[in-house]
Structure formats: structure tokens, C-alpha cells
TITIVO-238492 format. One record per residue: residue in three letters; residue number from 1; x, y, z of N, C-alpha, C, O in turn. Coordinates in steps of 0.2 Angstrom, whole numbers, plus 5000, padded with zeros to 4 digits. Atoms other than C-alpha are relative to their C-alpha. Layout:
type seq n.px n.py n.pz ca.px ca.py ca.pz c.px c.py c.pz o.px o.py o.pz
ALA NUM X Y Z X Y Z X Y Z X Y Z
...
! end
This chain:
type seq n.px n.py n.pz ca.px ca.py ca.pz c.px c.py c.pz o.px o.py o.pz
MET 1 5001 4993 4998 5664 5617 5305 4993 5002 4998 4990 4999 4993
ARG 2 5007 4998 5002 5647 5625 5305 5000 5008 4999 5003 5012 5002
ALA 3 5000 4993 5002 5643 5642 5296 4993 5002 5001 4988 4999 5002
PHE 4 5006 4996 5000 5629 5655 5298 4999 5004 4994 5004 5008 4992
PHE 5 5001 4996 5006 5621 5663 5283 4992 5002 5001 4988 4998 5002
ILE 6 5006 4997 4998 5606 5675 5285 4997 5003 4993 5001 5006 4990
GLY 7 5003 4996 5005 5594 5682 5272 4992 5000 5001 4990 4997 5005
ARG 8 5007 5000 5000 5576 5687 5270 4997 4995 4996 4991 4992 4997
PHE 9 5002 5005 5004 5574 5675 5256 4992 5002 4997 4988 4998 4998
GLN 10 5007 4998 5002 5559 5685 5248 5000 5001 4993 4999 5007 4990
PRO 11 5000 5007 4999 5560 5674 5238 5008 4998 5000 5012 5002 4998
TYR 12 4993 5003 5001 5576 5663 5239 5001 4999 4992 4996 4997 4989
HIS 13 4999 4999 5007 5584 5665 5222 5007 4997 4998 5010 4994 5003
LEU 14 4994 5004 5003 5599 5658 5211 5006 5004 5003 5011 5000 5004
GLY 15 4994 4997 4997 5611 5671 5219 5001 4997 5007 5007 4995 5009
HIS 16 5000 5004 4993 5607 5663 5237 5003 4993 4998 5007 4991 5002
HIS 17 4998 5007 5002 5609 5646 5228 5007 4999 4999 5011 4995 5002
GLU 18 4993 5000 5001 5626 5650 5222 5005 5001 5006 5010 4998 5007
VAL 19 4997 4998 4994 5632 5658 5238 5000 4993 5005 5005 4992 5007
LEU 20 5001 5006 4996 5626 5642 5248 5004 4995 4997 5007 4991 5001
ARG 21 4996 5005 5003 5634 5631 5235 5008 5001 5002 5011 4996 5004
GLU 22 4993 4999 4998 5651 5639 5239 5001 4999 5008 5006 4996 5010
ILE 23 4999 5001 4993 5648 5639 5258 5000 4992 5001 5004 4990 5005
PHE 24 5000 5007 4999 5644 5620 5257 5007 4997 4998 5009 4992 5000
SER 25 4993 5002 5002 5661 5618 5248 5005 5001 5006 5011 4998 5005
GLU 26 4995 4998 4995 5670 5625 5264 4998 4997 5007 5002 4997 5011
VAL 27 5002 5002 4993 5660 5618 5279 4996 4994 5000 4993 4992 4994
ASP 28 5004 5006 4999 5651 5603 5285 4992 5001 5001 4988 4997 4999
GLU 29 5007 4999 4998 5635 5611 5292 4999 5008 4999 5003 5012 5000
VAL 30 5001 4993 5001 5626 5627 5288 4993 5002 5004 4988 4998 5004
VAL 31 5006 4997 4997 5613 5637 5299 4998 5006 4996 5002 5010 4995
ILE 32 5003 4995 5004 5602 5647 5288 4995 5004 5004 4990 5001 5006
GLY 33 5005 4996 4996 5593 5661 5297 4995 5004 4995 4997 5007 4990
ILE 34 5005 4997 5004 5577 5667 5289 4998 5007 5004 4995 5007 5009
GLY 35 5000 4993 4997 5578 5686 5293 4993 5003 4999 4989 5001 4995
SER 36 5006 4996 5000 5563 5697 5297 4994 4995 5000 4989 4996 4996
ALA 37 5005 5006 5000 5553 5681 5301 4993 5002 5001 4988 4999 4999
GLN 38 5007 4998 4998 5538 5691 5308 4997 5004 4994 4991 5005 4994
GLU 39 5002 4996 5006 5536 5700 5291 4996 4995 4995 4999 4990 4993
SER 40 5003 5003 5006 5524 5694 5277 4994 5004 4998 4992 5009 5001
HIS 41 5006 4997 5003 5510 5699 5266 5001 5008 4998 4996 5012 4999
THR 42 4999 4994 5003 5518 5715 5260 5004 5000 4994 5007 4994 4992
VAL 43 4996 5000 5007 5526 5720 5243 5007 4998 5002 5010 4994 4998
GLU 44 4993 5002 4999 5543 5719 5251 5001 4994 5003 5007 4990 5002
ASN 45 5000 5006 4996 5540 5704 5262 4994 4996 4999 4990 4995 5003
PRO 46 5007 5003 5002 5526 5694 5253 4999 4993 5003 4994 4991 5004
PHE 47 5001 5007 4998 5530 5677 5260 5001 4999 5007 5005 5003 5010
THR 48 5000 5001 4993 5528 5670 5277 5007 4996 5002 5010 4994 4997
ALA 49 4994 5003 4998 5543 5663 5287 4999 4992 4998 5004 4989 4996
GLY 50 5001 5007 5002 5535 5645 5285 5001 4999 4992 5004 4994 4990
GLU 51 5000 5000 5007 5534 5648 5266 5008 5000 4998 5010 4997 4994
ARG 52 4993 4999 5002 5552 5654 5265 5004 4994 5003 5009 4992 4999
ILE 53 4997 5006 4997 5558 5639 5276 4999 4994 4995 5004 4991 4993
MET 54 5001 5005 5005 5550 5628 5263 5004 5001 4994 5007 4996 4991
MET 55 4996 4998 5005 5558 5637 5249 5008 4998 5001 5011 4995 4996
VAL 56 4993 5001 4998 5575 5636 5257 5002 4992 5000 5006 4990 4997
ASP 57 5000 5007 4999 5573 5618 5262 5000 4996 4994 5005 4992 4993
ARG 58 5001 5004 5007 5568 5611 5245 5006 5002 4996 5009 4998 4992
ALA 59 4995 4998 5004 5581 5621 5236 5007 4998 5002 5011 4996 4998
VAL 60 4993 5002 4998 5596 5617 5247 5001 4993 4999 5006 4991 4999
GLY 61 4999 5007 5001 5592 5599 5245 5003 4998 4994 5006 4993 4993
GLU 62 4997 5001 5007 5598 5601 5227 5008 5001 5000 5011 4998 4996
ILE 63 4992 4998 5000 5616 5607 5232 5004 4998 5005 5010 4998 5005
LYS 64 4996 5003 4995 5621 5600 5248 5002 4993 4999 4998 4989 4996
ASN 65 4998 5007 5000 5630 5584 5250 4996 4996 5005 4994 4999 5010
PRO 66 5004 5004 4996 5621 5569 5258 5002 5001 5007 4998 5000 5012
GLY 67 4997 5000 4993 5632 5570 5274 4999 5007 5003 5000 5008 5009
GLN 68 5000 4993 4997 5630 5589 5276 4993 5002 5004 4988 4999 5001
LYS 69 5007 4998 4996 5617 5596 5289 4999 5007 4999 5003 5012 4998
VAL 70 5002 4994 5001 5607 5611 5287 4995 5001 5006 4990 4997 5007
TYR 71 5005 4998 4995 5597 5620 5301 4997 5007 4997 5001 5011 4996
ILE 72 5004 4994 5003 5584 5633 5295 4996 5003 5006 4992 4999 5009
VAL 73 5003 4997 4994 5579 5645 5309 4997 5007 4998 5000 5011 4996
PRO 74 5003 4993 5001 5567 5659 5308 5002 5005 5005 5002 5003 5011
LEU 75 4998 4995 4995 5573 5675 5316 4996 5006 4999 4997 5010 4994
GLU 76 5004 4994 5001 5562 5689 5320 5005 5006 5002 5010 5005 5005
ASP 77 4996 4994 4998 5569 5707 5321 4999 5002 5007 4994 5001 5010
VAL 78 5001 4998 4993 5573 5714 5338 5001 5008 5000 4999 5011 5005
TYR 79 5000 4993 5000 5575 5732 5332 5005 5004 5004 5004 5010 5006
ARG 80 4994 4997 4996 5591 5735 5343 5006 4997 4997 5008 4991 4999
ASN 81 4994 5003 5003 5607 5732 5334 5005 4998 5006 5008 4993 5005
SER 82 4996 5002 4994 5616 5731 5351 4998 4993 5003 5002 4990 5006
LEU 83 5002 5006 4997 5606 5716 5355 4999 4994 4994 4998 4988 4996
TRP 84 5002 5004 5005 5604 5708 5338 5005 4993 5000 5002 4988 4999
VAL 85 4996 5006 5000 5619 5696 5338 4999 4995 5006 4999 4989 5004
SER 86 5002 5005 4995 5615 5689 5355 4993 4997 4999 4993 4991 5001
HIS 87 5007 5003 5002 5597 5687 5349 5001 4994 4995 4999 4988 4996
VAL 88 4998 5005 5005 5604 5677 5334 5003 4994 5003 5001 4988 5002
VAL 89 4996 5005 4996 5616 5667 5345 4995 4996 5004 4995 4989 5005
SER 90 5004 5003 4996 5602 5663 5357 4994 4995 4996 4991 4991 4999
MET 91 5005 5004 5004 5590 5656 5343 5003 4995 4995 4999 4991 4992
THR 92 4997 5004 5005 5602 5646 5333 5005 4995 5003 5007 4996 5009
PRO 93 4994 5004 4997 5614 5631 5335 5006 5004 4999 5007 5009 4996
TYR 94 4993 4997 5000 5632 5636 5338 5002 5000 4993 5001 4995 4989
PHE 95 4996 4999 5006 5642 5642 5323 5006 5003 5001 5008 5006 5006
ASP 96 4993 4998 4999 5660 5645 5320 5001 5006 4995 5006 5010 4997
VAL 97 4999 4994 5005 5659 5658 5305 4994 5002 4997 4989 4999 4996
ILE 98 5006 4997 5003 5647 5670 5297 5002 5001 4993 5008 5003 4991
TYR 99 4999 4998 5007 5645 5672 5278 4995 5006 4999 4989 5005 5000
SER 100 5005 4994 5002 5638 5689 5273 5004 5005 4996 5010 5006 4996
ASN 101 4998 4994 5003 5640 5704 5262 4997 5006 5003 4998 5012 5000
ASN 102 5004 4994 4997 5628 5715 5272 5005 5004 5005 5007 5001 5010
PRO 103 4995 4996 4995 5639 5729 5280 4998 5000 5007 5003 5000 5011
LEU 104 5002 5000 4993 5629 5730 5295 5001 4993 5004 5003 4993 5009
VAL 105 4999 5007 4997 5629 5711 5298 5007 4999 5001 5009 4996 5007
ILE 106 4992 5001 5000 5648 5711 5295 5002 5003 5006 5006 5001 5011
ARG 107 4998 4996 4995 5650 5725 5307 4998 4997 5007 5002 4997 5012
LEU 108 5003 5002 4994 5639 5718 5321 5004 4994 5002 5005 4993 5008
PHE 109 4997 5006 4998 5646 5701 5321 5008 5000 5001 5010 4997 5006
ARG 110 4992 4998 4998 5665 5707 5320 5000 5003 5007 5005 5001 5010
GLU 111 4999 4997 4993 5662 5718 5335 4998 4995 5005 5001 4996 5011
ALA 112 5001 5005 4995 5655 5703 5344 5005 4994 5000 5005 4989 5004
GLY 113 4995 5005 5000 5671 5693 5340 5000 4994 4995 5004 4990 4996
PHE 114 5001 5005 5005 5665 5682 5326 5004 5001 4994 5006 5006 4992
GLU 115 4997 5000 5007 5675 5677 5310 4994 5001 4995 4989 4998 4995
VAL 116 5004 4999 5006 5666 5684 5295 5003 5000 4994 5008 5002 4993
ARG 117 4997 5001 5007 5669 5679 5277 4995 5003 4995 4989 5002 4996
ARG 118 5004 4997 5005 5662 5689 5263 4999 4994 4994 5003 4990 4993
THR 119 5001 5004 5006 5654 5680 5248 5000 5003 4994 5000 5009 4993
ARG 120 5001 4997 5006 5654 5682 5230 4993 5002 4998 4988 4999 5001
MET 121 5006 4998 5003 5640 5691 5221 4999 4997 4994 5003 4997 4989
PHE 122 5002 5004 5006 5631 5682 5207 4994 5004 4997 4989 5004 4999
ASN 123 5005 4997 5004 5622 5692 5194 4995 5004 5004 4989 5003 5004
ARG 124 5004 4996 4995 5616 5705 5207 4994 5004 4997 4989 5005 5001
MET 125 5005 4996 5003 5605 5715 5195 4994 4996 4999 4988 4998 5000
GLU 126 5006 5004 5001 5593 5700 5191 4999 4996 5006 4993 4995 5008
TYR 127 5001 5004 4995 5596 5689 5206 4999 5004 5007 5004 5005 5011
HIS 128 5002 4995 4995 5588 5701 5218 4993 5000 5002 4989 5000 4997
GLY 129 5007 5001 4998 5572 5699 5228 4996 5006 4997 4990 5004 4995
THR 130 5004 4995 5002 5566 5716 5223 4999 5000 4992 4993 5001 4990
GLU 131 5001 5001 5008 5568 5712 5204 4996 4995 4999 4991 4995 4995
ILE 132 5004 5005 5001 5560 5696 5206 4993 5001 5002 4988 5000 4998
ARG 133 5007 4998 4998 5545 5703 5215 4997 5005 4995 4991 5005 4994
ARG 134 5002 4995 5005 5544 5717 5202 4997 4996 4994 4992 4998 4991
ARG 135 5002 5004 5006 5543 5704 5188 4994 4997 5002 4989 4996 4997
MET 136 5006 5004 4999 5530 5694 5197 4994 5005 5000 4988 5003 4997
ILE 137 5005 4995 5000 5519 5710 5199 4998 5002 4993 4992 5003 4992
SER 138 5001 4997 5007 5521 5716 5181 4999 4994 4995 4997 4996 4989
GLY 139 5002 5005 5004 5518 5699 5174 5006 4997 4995 5005 4994 4991
GLU 140 4994 5002 5004 5536 5697 5167 5002 4993 5003 5000 4990 5008
ARG 141 4998 5007 4999 5545 5680 5167 5005 5001 5006 5010 5005 5006
TRP 142 4996 5000 4994 5553 5677 5185 5003 4993 5001 5008 4993 5005
GLU 143 4999 5007 4998 5554 5658 5186 5007 4998 4998 5010 4994 5002
ASP 144 4993 5001 5002 5572 5658 5178 5005 5003 5005 5011 5002 5004
LEU 145 4995 4997 4995 5579 5668 5193 5000 4996 5006 5004 4998 5011
VAL 146 5000 5004 4994 5575 5655 5206 5000 4993 4999 4999 4991 4993
PRO 147 5000 5007 5001 5578 5637 5208 4993 4997 4999 4988 4999 5002
GLU 148 5007 5003 5001 5564 5625 5202 4996 4998 5006 4990 5000 5006
PRO 149 5004 5001 4994 5559 5620 5219 4997 5006 5003 4991 5005 5006
VAL 150 5003 4994 4997 5556 5638 5224 4994 5002 4995 4989 5004 4998
VAL 151 5006 4999 5005 5545 5640 5208 4994 4996 5003 4988 4998 5003
ASP 152 5006 5004 4998 5535 5625 5214 4997 5002 5007 4991 5002 5007
VAL 153 5003 4998 4994 5533 5632 5232 4995 5006 4998 4990 5007 5001
ILE 154 5004 4994 5001 5527 5649 5225 4994 4998 4996 4989 5001 4998
GLU 155 5006 5003 5003 5515 5640 5214 4995 4997 5004 4989 4998 5004
GLU 156 5004 5004 4995 5509 5629 5228 4996 5005 5004 4990 5003 5006
ILE 157 5003 4995 4995 5505 5644 5239 4996 5006 4996 4993 5010 4999
ASP 158 5003 4995 5004 5498 5655 5224 5003 5007 5002 5000 5012 5003
GLY 159 4996 4994 4998 5512 5668 5229 5000 5005 4995 5000 5011 4997
VAL 160 5000 4995 5004 5511 5677 5213 4994 5004 5000 4993 5010 5000
ARG 161 5006 4997 4999 5493 5681 5215 5000 5004 5006 4997 5010 5006
ARG 162 5000 4997 4993 5496 5686 5233 5004 5007 4999 5001 5012 5001
ILE 163 4996 4993 5001 5510 5699 5228 4996 5005 4996 4997 5011 4997
ARG 164 5004 4995 5005 5499 5706 5214 4994 5003 5004 4993 5009 5003
GLU 165 5006 4997 4996 5484 5708 5226 5003 5005 5005 5000 5011 5006
ILE 166 4997 4996 4995 5495 5716 5239 5003 5007 4997 5002 5012 5000
ALA 167 4997 4994 5004 5503 5728 5226 4995 5005 4998 4996 5011 4996
ASN 168 5005 4995 5003 5486 5735 5221 4999 5005 5006 5000 5004 5012
THR 169 5002 4995 4996 5480 5751 5229 4993 5001 5000 4989 4999 4995
ASP 170 5007 4999 5000 5463 5757 5234 4998 5007 4997 4993 5010 4998
PHE 171 5001 4994 5003 5465 5773 5224 4997 5000 4993 4996 5005 4990
! end
């Protein structure tokens, strides 16, 4: 069975890691959608789609079994909910089930006839992209909230400096 899981992964964190660990325990293959792929270089979306693909790819390598397949697909926003599911389907390999806790994602895929499974939430107060980005900006420790391969990618691209520069204002 093949599953679909979508996130912005700004950045990929330990909450995503635990959700994917559970998904891998139930299916053979996972399609991971990199949402809002057109967005980058903002405080809310500091990392490019390519950088997020690197984060996810390296991190998922730690938790999937050798025989399991992963497809990572960047998905740009279409800004029309009535078209979004068909857009996702047209851009990804076929999948049997959706994993999400996002109410809109759940609603849209159920309306389109897909089976949707909810995932557990893991330490949502800390394993949250907004909190991780806030810590990066303020100089607090953030590295223990993401898998080590993600720390490596962020350091490789000098991502903390980028988000701090972006967060500055000209006032």
C-alpha cells in the first residue's frame, strides 16, 4: 500500500519524523508532498523546495526500512480548494490512503473519495516549525527539535543566517 503525507517542512522536525515512523509501520511506500513549494526566503517559509527535499530525504533515510520506497514531490499552491486534490493527484504517484491532521486537507480528500487517516501529535508545542524558526531567529537552541540530518542541511545552506537576515526590518 502507498500513502500520501504532505507538509511544508519549514523545517522538517521530530514531529514529522515520528509521524512518518508510524506511517512506515503501516505501508510499503510513502509519497511525501512538499507543500507550498513555490515559497522561500520569508520568515514563514525560509527554505526552498529543493532544500526541504534534501532535509526530508536525508532524515527519512534514518527511519524507513531498506525495502520501503519514498517519493518526494514538490507541490506548488493552486489557491483553489476545488482544484487542489486533482492537482496533487496529477503531480504524484498513485496513493491509496492519506495521512493528515489538517482539517482542510482531511475535508478535501474525503470529499474526493479518499481514505484519510489521522496521525498522532508529538510534542506539538516544541515540534512546530513556527517555534523552531522563532528559536533560530532569537539565537536559542533549536537543533534538538529536528533530526541530525536536518541540522546538517540547515548548516550546509547557512539557513540560520538566512532566516535571521530575512527577519530583520528596515525600520
